[in-house]
C-alpha positions in Angstrom: -24.1 17.3 -13.3 -23.8 13.8 -14.6 -20.9 12.4 -16.6 -20.3 9.0 -18.1 -17.9 7.4 -20.5 -16.1 4.3 -21.7 -12.3 3.9 -21.4 -10.1 1.5 -23.2 -6.8 0.4 -21.7 -4.3 -1.5 -23.9 -1.2 -3.3 -22.8 1.1 -5.1 -25.3 0.6 -8.8 -25.1 -2.5 -8.5 -23.0 -4.9 -6.8 -25.4 -7.4 -4.1 -24.6 -10.0 -4.0 -21.7 -12.9 -1.6 -21.7 -14.1 0.0 -18.5 -17.3 2.1 -18.1 -17.4 5.0 -15.7 -20.3 7.1 -14.3 -20.1 10.0 -11.9 -22.6 12.7 -10.7 -22.6 15.8 -8.5 -25.6 17.4 -6.9 -25.5 20.8 -5.2 -28.6 21.3 -3.1 -29.3 23.8 -0.3 -25.7 24.0 0.9 -25.1 20.2 0.6 -22.8 18.9 -2.0 -23.4 15.2 -2.9 -21.0 13.2 -5.1 -21.3 9.6 -6.3 -19.6 7.5 -8.9 -18.9 4.0 -10.0 -16.7 2.3 -12.6 -14.2 -0.3 -13.5 -10.5 0.6 -13.2 -8.0 -1.7 -15.1 -4.4 -2.1 -14.2 -1.4 -3.1 -16.3 0.5 -6.2 -15.4 3.7 -4.7 -13.8 6.8 -4.9 -15.9 8.8 -6.3 -13.0 6.4 -9.3 -12.9 7.0 -10.0 -16.6 10.8 -9.7 -16.2 10.8 -12.0 -13.2 8.9 -14.6 -15.2 11.4 -14.4 -18.1 14.3 -14.8 -15.6 12.8 -17.9 -14.1 11.0 -19.7 -16.9 13.8 -22.2 -17.3 15.1 -20.8 -20.6 17.0 -17.7 -19.5 18.3 -18.6 -16.1 18.0 -21.7 -13.9 17.3 -21.7 -10.2 17.9 -24.6 -7.8 16.8 -25.0 -4.2 17.0 -27.5 -1.3 13.7 -29.2 -0.6 13.1 -30.7 2.8 16.8 -30.9 3.6 17.9 -30.2 7.2 20.9 -28.1 8.1 24.1 -30.0 7.3 26.9 -30.1 9.9 30.2 -28.7 8.8 32.5 -31.2 7.2 29.8 -33.5 5.7 28.8 -33.6 2.1 25.7 -35.8 1.6 24.4 -36.4 -1.9 21.4 -34.1 -2.4 19.3 -33.7 -5.5 18.3 -30.1 -6.1 15.0 -29.9 -8.0 14.5 -27.1 -10.4 11.8 -24.4 -9.9 10.4 -23.0 -13.1 7.9 -20.1 -13.4 5.2 -20.1 -16.0 2.1 -18.1 -16.6 -1.3 -19.7 -16.6 -3.0 -19.5 -20.0 -6.1 -17.7 -18.6 -4.3 -14.9 -16.9 -5.9 -11.5 -17.4 -5.2 -8.0 -16.2 -6.3 -7.0 -12.7 -9.3 -4.7 -12.3 -11.2 -2.9 -9.5 -14.9 -2.4 -9.5 -15.3 0.7 -7.4 -18.3 2.6 -6.1 -18.2 5.8 -3.9 -20.5 8.3 -2.5 -19.9 11.4 -0.4 -21.7 14.3 1.2 -20.3 17.7 2.3 -22.0 20.6 4.1 -20.7 24.1 3.5 -21.0 26.4 6.5 -19.3 29.7 7.4 -16.3 28.4 9.4 -16.9 24.6 9.6 -17.1 22.1 6.8 -18.0 18.5 7.7 -17.8 15.8 5.1 -18.2 12.0 4.9 -17.3 9.6 2.1 -17.9 5.8 1.7 -16.0 3.8 -0.8 -16.5 0.1 -1.8 -13.9 -1.7 -3.9 -13.9 -5.2 -5.3 -10.6 -6.3 -6.8 -10.8 -9.0 -9.4 -8.2 -11.0 -11.3 -5.5 -10.2 -8.8 -2.2 -11.9 -9.5 -0.9 -14.7 -7.2 1.2 -17.8 -7.5 1.0 -21.5 -6.7 3.8 -24.1 -6.5 2.8 -27.3 -8.2 4.8 -30.5 -9.0 5.7 -30.9 -12.7 7.5 -34.3 -12.8 11.1 -33.1 -12.8 10.7 -30.5 -10.1 8.3 -27.7 -9.3 6.5 -25.1 -11.3 5.5 -21.7 -9.9 2.3 -20.9 -11.8 1.3 -17.2 -12.0 -2.5 -16.9 -11.9 -5.1 -14.1 -11.9 -7.8 -15.8 -9.8 -7.3 -13.9 -6.6 -9.7 -11.2 -5.3 -10.0 -8.5 -2.6 -12.8 -6.4 -1.1 -12.4 -3.2 0.8 -14.8 -0.9 2.6 -13.6 2.6 3.6 -15.5 5.2 5.5 -13.8 8.6 5.8 -15.1 11.5 7.8 -13.6 14.9 7.9 -14.1 18.1 9.8 -12.4 21.3 8.6 -12.4 24.6 10.5 -11.3 27.9 9.0 -10.7 31.1 10.9 -9.2 34.0 9.0 -6.0 32.6 7.5 -5.8 29.5 9.8 -7.2 26.1 8.8 -7.5 23.0 11.0 -8.6 19.6 9.7 -9.4 16.4 11.5 -9.9 13.2 9.5 -10.8 9.7 10.6 -10.8 6.6 8.4 -12.3 3.2 9.1 -11.1 0.5 6.8 -12.2 -3.1 6.4 -10.1 -4.9 3.8 -10.0 -8.6 3.1 -8.2 -10.5 0.3 -6.6 -13.9 -0.4 -3.2 -12.8 -1.8 -0.1 -10.6 -0.8 1.2 -10.0 -4.3 2.0 -11.7 -7.6 4.6 -14.0 -6.1 2.9 -14.9 -2.8 1.8 -18.4 -2.2 -1.1 -20.0 -0.3 -0.3 -22.3 2.6 -2.2 -25.2 0.9 -1.7 -25.0 -2.9 -5.1 -26.5 -3.7 -7.1 -24.5 -1.1 -7.3 -20.9 -2.0 -10.5 -20.3 0.0 -8.6 -20.7 3.3 -6.4 -17.7 2.4 -9.4 -15.2 2.6 -8.6 -13.0 5.6 -7.9 -9.4 6.6 -5.4 -7.7 4.3 -1.8 -7.5 5.3 -0.4 -4.2 6.6 -3.7 -2.3 6.3 -4.9 -0.9 9.7 -8.6 -0.6 10.6 -8.3 2.9 12.0 -6.4 6.0 10.8 -6.7 9.4 12.5 -5.0 12.5 11.1 -4.9 16.1 12.3 -3.6 18.9 10.1 -3.1 22.6 10.9 -2.2 25.2 8.3 -1.1 28.3 10.2 0.0 31.7 8.9 2.0 34.2 11.0 3.2 37.8 10.4 6.4 38.2 8.4 5.2 35.8 5.6 5.8 32.8 7.8 3.6 29.7 7.2 3.6 26.5 9.3 2.0 23.1 8.6 1.6 20.6 11.4 0.5 17.0 10.6 -0.1 14.4 13.2 -1.0 10.9 12.0 -2.0 7.8 14.0 -2.6 4.4 12.6 -3.8 1.4 14.5 -2.3 -2.1 14.5 -2.2 -3.8 11.1 -2.5 -7.6 10.5 0.5 -9.7 9.6 1.0 -13.4 8.9 2.2 -15.8 11.6 4.1 -18.9 10.4 5.9 -21.8 12.1 9.0 -21.7 9.9 8.4 -25.3 8.9 8.2 -26.9 5.4 5.6 -29.6 6.1 4.5 -29.7 2.4 8.1 -30.2 1.2 7.9 -27.4 -1.4 10.5 -25.1 0.2 8.0 -22.3 0.8 8.1 -22.5 4.6 4.7 -20.8 5.0 3.0 -23.3 7.3 0.8 -21.5 9.8 0.3 -24.3 12.3 -3.5 -24.3 12.0 -3.8 -20.5 12.2 -5.8 -18.5 9.8 -3.9 -16.1 7.6 -2.9 -12.7 9.0 -3.9 -13.4 12.6 -1.1 -11.3 14.0 -1.5 -7.7 15.0 1.5 -5.4 14.3 2.5 -2.3 16.2 0.6 1.0 15.9 2.1 4.1 14.2 2.2 7.7 15.2 4.2 10.6 13.7 4.0 14.4 14.1 5.6 16.4 11.3 6.2 20.2 11.0 7.0 22.2 7.9 7.8 25.9 8.3 8.3 28.3 5.3 9.2 31.9 4.9 9.7 34.0 1.8 12.0 37.0 1.9 11.9 39.6 -0.8 15.4 40.9 -1.5 16.4 44.3 -2.9 17.0 44.4 -6.6 20.8 45.0 -7.1 21.0 43.9 -10.7 21.2 46.2 -13.6 18.4 46.4 -16.1 14.6 46.3 -15.7 13.2 45.8 -12.2 13.0 42.2 -11.0 11.5 40.6 -8.0 14.1 38.4 -6.2 12.9 36.1 -3.4 14.7 33.9 -1.0 12.6 30.9 0.2 13.6 29.4 3.6 12.2 26.1 4.8 12.5 23.7 7.7 11.0 20.2 7.7 10.9 18.1 10.9 9.7 14.5 10.7 8.6 12.4 13.7 9.0 15.5 15.9 8.2 13.6 19.1 10.6 10.8 18.3 8.0 7.9 18.3 9.4 4.4 17.8 7.5 3.3 14.7 8.2 -0.3 13.7 7.9 -1.7 10.2 7.5 -5.3 11.1 8.1 -7.9 13.9 9.3 -11.5 13.9 6.5 -13.6 12.3 7.8 -17.1 13.1 6.0 -18.6 16.1 8.3 -20.2 18.6 11.5 -18.5 17.4 13.6 -16.2 19.5 12.5 -13.2 17.4 8.8 -13.9 17.4 6.9 -10.6 18.2 10.2 -8.7 18.4 10.9 -5.7 16.1 12.9 -6.5 13.0 13.0 -3.0 11.4 11.8 0.5 12.1 11.2 3.8 10.4 13.6 6.7 11.0 13.4 8.6 14.3 13.4 12.4 14.5 14.9 14.2 11.6 15.4 17.8 10.4 15.9 19.1 6.9 16.7 22.7 6.0 16.3 24.2 2.6 16.7 27.5 0.8 16.2 28.6 -2.8 16.3 31.8 -4.9 13.5 32.7 -7.2 
């Protein structure tokens, strides 16, 4: 089977962008092959547009201290506060991904192995630069950033009677030069030095899933996920460029830090109980659904981020973490 098409995405103020798509499926001697390629266009997020309107110098005004040290209590030096305006580059266009993927799956009696490779090239990603404009600074929103991601995902599923076990491993290699629409490079005129491994995306992810059924209409799902360390940006906390961004890296490349790994075991159990019909009228089936959901069953300490400023007292120390063990109970009538 082969399918192709042309899609048009329209966003007010940004026009229409066309994106071709092509996908195919081949079933041959127990093997299932899939492949596809296409362009996927994304809207400019509404929160980005609102933020630009708030900071364009016509609706609200924002002032910041540039290159001013901490002032001791009781002093009041004369400080000029330059204004920061946000403007949109005239050549900004909507972001888009060029994506190509291929997979193969083998159907056997109890075992089903599969592998999938995906390549993604992100173009026209949004990012900002802070440039002088005579009376202060301008944050220019641009769409000249890019990203490239390779993902290899392997899966092995085993089915026996009503029980299903699945093991999945993902290898990811993602590189880019931006961390979002309002992220700034270290050197405003050197975007090439920002190209590095993507923030917060680990190289290795391993997942185990078990779907179990027991007598008495009891079903249990166990999910264990492990993610390896993910890159993060290390800075010095200094403003050597004098633009109040404080993103100096002290000669380091972007995202050279390695964050903590992650592991979490979750359990969801469900049972449906059919209740006797005590209502008048035609026969009805009344069910009571009982559920229990346990997150982070083993109580692993999963950190969100660590101190990124080299030389500070919090460098490398945890700043925030995900919740520990939790239990949720639920019931409903149907």
